[in-house]
C-alpha beads as a LAMMPS data file, in Angstrom:
LAMMPS data file: protein, C-alpha beads

181 atoms
180 bonds

1 atom types
1 bond types

-500.0 500.0 xlo xhi
-500.0 500.0 ylo yhi
-500.0 500.0 zlo zhi

Masses

1 110.0

Atoms # bond

1 1 1 -363.383 454.808 -268.697
2 1 1 -366.689 455.025 -266.837
3 1 1 -366.636 453.631 -263.233
4 1 1 -369.616 452.329 -261.285
5 1 1 -370.334 450.208 -258.199
6 1 1 -372.347 448.019 -260.571
7 1 1 -369.118 447.158 -262.453
8 1 1 -367.360 445.916 -259.292
9 1 1 -367.459 442.102 -259.643
10 1 1 -367.714 441.356 -255.893
11 1 1 -370.497 443.900 -255.299
12 1 1 -372.412 442.579 -258.276
13 1 1 -372.087 439.006 -257.093
14 1 1 -373.211 439.864 -253.549
15 1 1 -376.065 441.849 -254.973
16 1 1 -377.339 438.738 -256.828
17 1 1 -377.518 436.613 -253.684
18 1 1 -381.044 435.705 -252.604
19 1 1 -381.946 434.932 -249.028
20 1 1 -381.736 431.244 -249.929
21 1 1 -378.143 431.573 -251.229
22 1 1 -375.427 429.642 -249.327
23 1 1 -371.706 429.159 -249.557
24 1 1 -371.033 425.474 -248.699
25 1 1 -367.729 423.947 -247.976
26 1 1 -368.068 420.384 -249.310
27 1 1 -365.158 419.081 -247.384
28 1 1 -366.259 420.263 -243.883
29 1 1 -369.950 420.818 -244.414
30 1 1 -369.636 424.391 -243.125
31 1 1 -372.477 426.580 -244.464
32 1 1 -372.331 430.374 -244.691
33 1 1 -375.796 431.911 -245.222
34 1 1 -376.301 434.891 -247.591
35 1 1 -376.681 437.539 -244.877
36 1 1 -373.488 436.481 -243.027
37 1 1 -371.738 436.197 -246.368
38 1 1 -372.638 439.815 -247.249
39 1 1 -371.419 441.024 -243.879
40 1 1 -368.146 439.227 -243.853
41 1 1 -367.222 440.329 -247.328
42 1 1 -368.046 443.927 -246.356
43 1 1 -365.990 443.596 -243.144
44 1 1 -362.993 442.359 -245.156
45 1 1 -363.383 445.344 -247.522
46 1 1 -363.560 447.679 -244.555
47 1 1 -360.511 446.175 -242.966
48 1 1 -358.431 446.468 -246.093
49 1 1 -359.419 450.073 -246.642
50 1 1 -358.969 451.139 -243.012
51 1 1 -355.413 449.907 -243.169
52 1 1 -354.721 452.564 -245.771
53 1 1 -354.654 450.367 -248.808
54 1 1 -355.589 452.138 -251.987
55 1 1 -357.582 451.274 -255.035
56 1 1 -355.635 448.915 -257.276
57 1 1 -353.120 447.792 -254.675
58 1 1 -352.416 444.093 -254.507
59 1 1 -353.441 441.840 -251.584
60 1 1 -352.007 438.365 -251.430
61 1 1 -354.672 435.973 -250.230
62 1 1 -353.118 432.882 -248.675
63 1 1 -355.728 430.281 -249.631
64 1 1 -356.439 426.938 -247.944
65 1 1 -359.551 426.319 -250.043
66 1 1 -361.877 427.405 -247.283
67 1 1 -364.964 429.665 -247.166
68 1 1 -363.046 432.355 -245.258
69 1 1 -360.310 432.623 -247.986
70 1 1 -363.071 433.035 -250.604
71 1 1 -364.664 435.799 -248.636
72 1 1 -361.248 437.501 -248.170
73 1 1 -360.836 437.314 -251.979
74 1 1 -364.193 438.933 -252.506
75 1 1 -363.589 441.503 -249.890
76 1 1 -360.374 442.642 -251.511
77 1 1 -362.187 443.050 -254.830
78 1 1 -365.092 444.815 -253.236
79 1 1 -362.742 447.436 -251.723
80 1 1 -361.094 447.965 -255.193
81 1 1 -357.909 446.137 -254.323
82 1 1 -356.462 443.476 -256.621
83 1 1 -356.752 440.006 -255.118
84 1 1 -353.849 437.585 -255.609
85 1 1 -354.929 434.191 -254.407
86 1 1 -352.044 431.818 -253.651
87 1 1 -351.969 428.397 -252.139
88 1 1 -350.520 428.934 -248.684
89 1 1 -347.885 426.263 -249.040
90 1 1 -346.762 427.667 -252.417
91 1 1 -346.660 431.116 -250.757
92 1 1 -344.263 429.910 -248.167
93 1 1 -341.960 428.386 -250.842
94 1 1 -341.595 431.457 -252.998
95 1 1 -343.087 434.336 -250.898
96 1 1 -340.543 437.070 -251.440
97 1 1 -340.311 436.456 -255.166
98 1 1 -344.117 436.456 -255.514
99 1 1 -344.374 439.558 -253.411
100 1 1 -341.926 441.422 -255.665
101 1 1 -343.508 440.168 -258.846
102 1 1 -347.060 441.155 -257.885
103 1 1 -345.966 444.390 -256.157
104 1 1 -348.149 443.312 -253.222
105 1 1 -348.852 445.761 -250.408
106 1 1 -350.702 443.361 -248.016
107 1 1 -351.124 439.761 -247.069
108 1 1 -354.165 437.964 -245.632
109 1 1 -353.888 434.495 -244.168
110 1 1 -356.368 432.321 -242.334
111 1 1 -353.597 431.300 -239.935
112 1 1 -352.859 433.495 -236.949
113 1 1 -349.387 434.922 -236.428
114 1 1 -347.116 437.018 -238.526
115 1 1 -344.791 435.976 -241.394
116 1 1 -341.251 437.148 -240.968
117 1 1 -340.747 437.479 -244.720
118 1 1 -343.843 439.725 -244.926
119 1 1 -342.404 441.895 -242.226
120 1 1 -339.153 442.233 -244.155
121 1 1 -341.094 443.115 -247.317
122 1 1 -343.102 445.792 -245.458
123 1 1 -346.509 444.140 -246.097
124 1 1 -349.559 445.049 -244.085
125 1 1 -350.641 441.689 -242.560
126 1 1 -354.126 440.522 -241.810
127 1 1 -355.114 437.202 -240.237
128 1 1 -358.321 435.322 -239.815
129 1 1 -361.834 436.671 -239.723
130 1 1 -362.124 440.427 -239.810
131 1 1 -363.721 442.490 -237.034
132 1 1 -367.139 443.813 -237.762
133 1 1 -366.960 447.264 -239.283
134 1 1 -367.786 449.821 -236.565
135 1 1 -368.830 452.670 -238.706
136 1 1 -371.269 450.744 -240.822
137 1 1 -370.693 448.826 -244.030
138 1 1 -368.522 450.628 -246.610
139 1 1 -369.788 451.220 -250.097
140 1 1 -368.153 449.015 -252.772
141 1 1 -365.428 450.677 -254.815
142 1 1 -366.586 452.053 -258.182
143 1 1 -364.840 450.080 -260.889
144 1 1 -364.658 450.032 -264.657
145 1 1 -364.758 446.951 -266.863
146 1 1 -361.015 447.190 -267.544
147 1 1 -359.941 447.662 -263.899
148 1 1 -357.861 444.802 -262.543
149 1 1 -359.758 442.638 -260.104
150 1 1 -357.306 439.671 -259.596
151 1 1 -353.908 438.292 -260.526
152 1 1 -354.249 434.568 -260.914
153 1 1 -351.129 432.406 -260.787
154 1 1 -350.634 429.662 -263.423
155 1 1 -347.795 427.327 -263.992
156 1 1 -347.489 428.298 -267.683
157 1 1 -346.317 425.886 -270.289
158 1 1 -342.731 426.112 -269.060
159 1 1 -343.587 425.396 -265.463
160 1 1 -342.450 428.881 -264.497
161 1 1 -345.282 430.654 -262.514
162 1 1 -346.967 433.384 -264.503
163 1 1 -349.663 435.930 -263.531
164 1 1 -352.841 436.197 -265.536
165 1 1 -354.556 439.575 -265.232
166 1 1 -358.296 439.317 -264.794
167 1 1 -360.549 442.429 -264.858
168 1 1 -363.825 443.089 -263.225
169 1 1 -365.398 442.974 -266.706
170 1 1 -363.925 439.584 -267.384
171 1 1 -365.237 438.120 -264.110
172 1 1 -368.661 439.699 -264.643
173 1 1 -368.980 438.401 -268.234
174 1 1 -367.883 434.888 -267.172
175 1 1 -370.261 434.785 -264.150
176 1 1 -373.214 436.192 -266.070
177 1 1 -372.619 433.542 -268.845
178 1 1 -373.104 430.683 -266.358
179 1 1 -375.677 432.118 -263.898
180 1 1 -379.236 431.711 -264.941
181 1 1 -381.364 434.914 -264.642

Bonds

1 1 1 2
2 1 2 3
3 1 3 4
4 1 4 5
5 1 5 6
6 1 6 7
7 1 7 8
8 1 8 9
9 1 9 10
10 1 10 11
11 1 11 12
12 1 12 13
13 1 13 14
14 1 14 15
15 1 15 16
16 1 16 17
17 1 17 18
18 1 18 19
19 1 19 20
20 1 20 21
21 1 21 22
22 1 22 23
23 1 23 24
24 1 24 25
25 1 25 26
26 1 26 27
27 1 27 28
28 1 28 29
29 1 29 30
30 1 30 31
31 1 31 32
32 1 32 33
33 1 33 34
34 1 34 35
35 1 35 36
36 1 36 37
37 1 37 38
38 1 38 39
39 1 39 40
40 1 40 41
41 1 41 42
42 1 42 43
43 1 43 44
44 1 44 45
45 1 45 46
46 1 46 47
47 1 47 48
48 1 48 49
49 1 49 50
50 1 50 51
51 1 51 52
52 1 52 53
53 1 53 54
54 1 54 55
55 1 55 56
56 1 56 57
57 1 57 58
58 1 58 59
59 1 59 60
60 1 60 61
61 1 61 62
62 1 62 63
63 1 63 64
64 1 64 65
65 1 65 66
66 1 66 67
67 1 67 68
68 1 68 69
69 1 69 70
70 1 70 71
71 1 71 72
72 1 72 73
73 1 73 74
74 1 74 75
75 1 75 76
76 1 76 77
77 1 77 78
78 1 78 79
79 1 79 80
80 1 80 81
81 1 81 82
82 1 82 83
83 1 83 84
84 1 84 85
85 1 85 86
86 1 86 87
87 1 87 88
88 1 88 89
89 1 89 90
90 1 90 91
91 1 91 92
92 1 92 93
93 1 93 94
94 1 94 95
95 1 95 96
96 1 96 97
97 1 97 98
98 1 98 99
99 1 99 100
100 1 100 101
101 1 101 102
102 1 102 103
103 1 103 104
104 1 104 105
105 1 105 106
106 1 106 107
107 1 107 108
108 1 108 109
109 1 109 110
110 1 110 111
111 1 111 112
112 1 112 113
113 1 113 114
114 1 114 115
115 1 115 116
116 1 116 117
117 1 117 118
118 1 118 119
119 1 119 120
120 1 120 121
121 1 121 122
122 1 122 123
123 1 123 124
124 1 124 125
125 1 125 126
126 1 126 127
127 1 127 128
128 1 128 129
129 1 129 130
130 1 130 131
131 1 131 132
132 1 132 133
133 1 133 134
134 1 134 135
135 1 135 136
136 1 136 137
137 1 137 138
138 1 138 139
139 1 139 140
140 1 140 141
141 1 141 142
142 1 142 143
143 1 143 144
144 1 144 145
145 1 145 146
146 1 146 147
147 1 147 148
148 1 148 149
149 1 149 150
150 1 150 151
151 1 151 152
152 1 152 153
153 1 153 154
154 1 154 155
155 1 155 156
156 1 156 157
157 1 157 158
158 1 158 159
159 1 159 160
160 1 160 161
161 1 161 162
162 1 162 163
163 1 163 164
164 1 164 165
165 1 165 166
166 1 166 167
167 1 167 168
168 1 168 169
169 1 169 170
170 1 170 171
171 1 171 172
172 1 172 173
173 1 173 174
174 1 174 175
175 1 175 176
176 1 176 177
177 1 177 178
178 1 178 179
179 1 179 180
180 1 180 181
C-alpha cells in the first residue's frame, strides 16, 4: 500500500482551507480562523507524537461538541493516530470497557484534571488546549487509503455499542463528494 501525506485526511482537509475559512461554534458563537485552526491541529499532532504515541495507536477524544474537541480529533488523525470520539458523559459511564475494546493508549479531554480509571488503565492523558510546538510544526503522517483514521461508536441495532472502522480514504472520498472544487 502506497502512503503519502496527501492521503492523510486531516492534512488534506487543512490544506483545503482558504484564508476566509472559519470553524464556527453555533451554540457559543466562538470563531476559529483558518490560521489558528492550522496551528492548533498541528500542536495537537505534535503533542500526541511527543508523548511517544505511534502510528495507528488509538486516542480517545472526550467530546463536548466544541471546537477544541474537533481540533483534537483532527490532530490525532494528522499525527497518524486513530481518533475515537466519545461523548464525555458516555465515556464516564463505560470508560474501562471502551478503553479495552478500542485498545486505546491515550485520552484527551477538554476538562482539566486526571481520570482515575485512565490512570488504572495506563493511558497517557492530555487535557485542554495543547502547548505550541517548540520545534516547529510537525509534518503530517503519511497515510494510505486503507489506514484506519477513526473508530466511530454507534448504538447498533441491538443497542449494544459497536465500533465502525473509518479509513483515511473513506473520509477523503466522503468529504470530496460534498465540497465544491
